[in-house]
N, C-alpha and C positions, 0 to 999 in steps of 0.2 A: 620130254617132261612138260605141262603147263601149270604151272603152278596158282592158286590162290590164297591170298594173304589173310589171315585175321588177325586182328589186334584189339589189344583193351581200349574200350572207349573212354576210361578213364585216362590215358596216358599222353591221349590226342594233343592238347595242351602245352603237352612237355614236348612231345616227337613226332616227326614227320616221315615217321619208316627210312632214313636216310640211309642207316647203318643194314636195315635189311635187305635195302635194294643193291646196298654193295655187297653185301654175304653172295644175295642172288647171281649180281654181276661176275662177281670174285671169285665165284666158288669156291666159298667158305664158308664157316659152320655147319649147317645141317646137309648145303649143296655142294659140299667136299668128296671129290668122289664119283661124281655124277658125270656122265660124259658125252648125254646127248645133248640138245640144245636144250636149252629153258626159258620158257617164254612164260611174263606172267600175264596171268590171265583178272585179275583183278586183286585191290589193298581195300577190305573192308572191315568195318568193326566188329565186335559181338554184339553189339546191340542194347550194352548195358547191362548191368547186374540185375540179377542170377545168371544172365547170357541165355535166356530161353529163346533168344534171338537166333541163336546162331543154327538152327536146322535153316531158317529159311536164306540166313548167309549160305549155306553150303550148297543147298539148290542153285541160288542165280549163280554162284561163281562155278557150280557143274553146268549150267544151262548155257553161263558162258565159252565151257570149252578145255574145264581146268579136269586134270586128271591127278591133280595132289592137293590138297588143305595144309596149310603150313599155317601152323599158332603161333605167329611173332613173340619172341620173347620176352614183351612185357606181361605175357599172361601167366608162362610156368617161370620165368625167375624172378619176375618185378621190375627189368628193368624202364626205362628210367628213373622210375620214384622209389624204387626200395621195397614194393609191397608186392608179393608176387598173389596172382587172382586167388582167393579161398575156394573158387568154382572149377577153376584149370581142370583136374580130373573131371571133370562133369561134362564139362563143354567136349572133350576129344570125345569122350563115348558120345553124347548127341552127337557130333561129326560124322561119327565112325558110322552111329546106327543108319542117319540122314544119307549117306554117301552109296551105303553097301560096299560089296564085294567090290574090288581090283580098282577102287581110287585108294591111294594111298595118303597118309592122316600123319604129318610130323608135326610134333609138339613143342616145338623151339627153332627161331632160326640163328640166333649167336650168340 
């Protein structure tokens, strides 16, 4: 599995992605039960509200080899700021449309 992680641009000041990387490394959270090797293809932000740059981010992560797009928990769950993205479902839909068949889309990390 080659993973590209997309995070909320608003949380970059608060979170360096440490827990996302820990979950990947320790195969916890959304990565629990993954038996194949996991490689990080890239870690980027959504491009800011309302997330209309997500297709560009997905395209670039795929170009760099990602076969799985994962949205960091800051988007769906609002960690660490306690405010989930009001556009979260739309971001996942945009990513799925850009990625096409055969690419996994996961909507949280931990």
